Kinemage of the C-alpha trace (Angstrom):
@kinemage 1
@onewidth
@group {chain A} dominant
@subgroup {mainchain}
@vectorlist {calphas} color= white
{ca met a 1} P -8.500 2.208 -1.006
{ca leu a 2} L -5.562 -0.347 -0.371
{ca asp a 3} L -3.891 -2.722 -2.465
{ca glu a 4} L -4.089 -5.904 -0.837
{ca glu a 5} L -0.673 -7.528 -2.381
{ca ser a 6} L 1.000 -4.103 -1.431
{ca arg a 7} L -1.412 -2.712 1.565
{ca ser a 8} L -0.419 0.608 -0.955
{ca pro a 9} L -3.380 3.098 -1.621
{ca ile a 10} L -4.569 2.322 -5.121
{ca ala a 11} L -4.816 6.076 -7.091
{ca thr a 12} L -8.838 6.104 -8.233
{ca asp a 13} L -8.410 9.258 -9.615
{ca val a 14} L -5.039 9.513 -11.665
{ca pro a 15} L -5.579 12.711 -14.121
{ca thr a 16} L -5.149 10.917 -17.316
{ca asp a 17} L -4.997 14.352 -19.515
{ca leu a 18} L -1.149 15.267 -20.852
{ca glu a 19} L -1.101 18.714 -19.722
{ca thr a 20} L -1.892 17.884 -15.640
{ca gly a 21} L 1.037 15.180 -16.088
{ca arg a 22} L 3.408 17.622 -17.056
{ca leu a 23} L 2.329 19.942 -14.339
{ca leu a 24} L 2.611 17.382 -11.651
{ca ile a 25} L 5.977 16.432 -12.910
{ca ala a 26} L 6.935 20.018 -13.104
{ca ala a 27} L 5.987 20.694 -9.775
{ca trp a 28} L 7.704 17.516 -8.491
{ca arg a 29} L 11.210 18.927 -10.202
{ca thr a 30} L 10.866 22.324 -8.540
{ca asn a 31} L 10.184 20.678 -5.191
{ca asn a 32} L 12.760 18.289 -5.802
{ca arg a 33} L 15.717 20.575 -6.956
{ca val a 34} L 14.520 23.079 -3.269
{ca thr a 35} L 15.021 20.031 -1.541
{ca met a 36} L 18.372 18.780 -2.732
{ca tyr a 37} L 19.461 22.130 -2.743
{ca phe a 38} L 18.685 22.471 1.599
{ca ile a 39} L 20.197 19.132 2.242
{ca glu a 40} L 23.368 20.090 0.201
{ca asn a 41} L 23.727 22.951 2.008
{ca leu a 42} L 22.562 22.718 5.151
{ca pro a 43} L 25.568 23.213 7.492
{ca ser a 44} L 27.500 20.031 8.933
{ca glu a 45} L 26.852 20.777 12.906
{ca leu a 46} L 23.245 20.759 12.294
{ca trp a 47} L 23.001 17.549 11.134
{ca ser a 48} L 22.514 15.528 14.755
{ca ser a 49} L 21.283 18.464 16.086
{ca ala a 50} L 17.676 17.908 17.715
{ca val a 51} L 14.472 19.747 16.059
{ca pro a 52} L 12.699 22.134 18.623
{ca gly a 53} L 9.229 21.493 19.728
{ca ile a 54} L 10.880 17.550 18.776
{ca pro a 55} L 13.502 16.573 21.022
{ca arg a 56} L 13.678 13.380 20.018
{ca arg a 57} L 14.639 14.055 15.985
{ca thr a 58} L 17.441 14.980 14.561
{ca val a 59} L 17.826 16.961 10.943
{ca arg a 60} L 19.488 13.634 9.814
{ca met a 61} L 16.760 11.593 10.561
{ca ile a 62} L 14.373 13.526 8.960
{ca ala a 63} L 15.891 14.046 6.244
{ca ala a 64} L 16.468 10.301 6.017
{ca his a 65} L 12.466 10.534 6.329
{ca ile a 66} L 12.077 13.003 3.396
{ca his a 67} L 14.870 10.289 1.281
{ca asn a 68} L 12.621 7.161 1.846
{ca ala a 69} L 9.177 9.110 1.362
{ca asp a 70} L 10.823 10.391 -1.694
{ca ala a 71} L 12.007 6.876 -2.793
{ca cys a 72} L 8.746 5.423 -1.896
{ca gly a 73} L 6.659 7.521 -4.041
{ca ser a 74} L 9.023 6.866 -7.242
{ca arg a 75} L 8.320 3.070 -7.429
């Protein structure tokens, strides 16, 4: 189902119990820490490299996509 104004998916089955919410937040934080570690430690010479199998994409483009997807999810 899409919200007509924002054209974004409407969550219809959002967990309401506190423990599930805590587990989801903990999982997100773990994922975010791993992603940040990867981005911060990626050698600079790889940023403009083409991704094998996807020659029109660079590592930089994929990192930007991860950042933008994460920014959208936090709204």
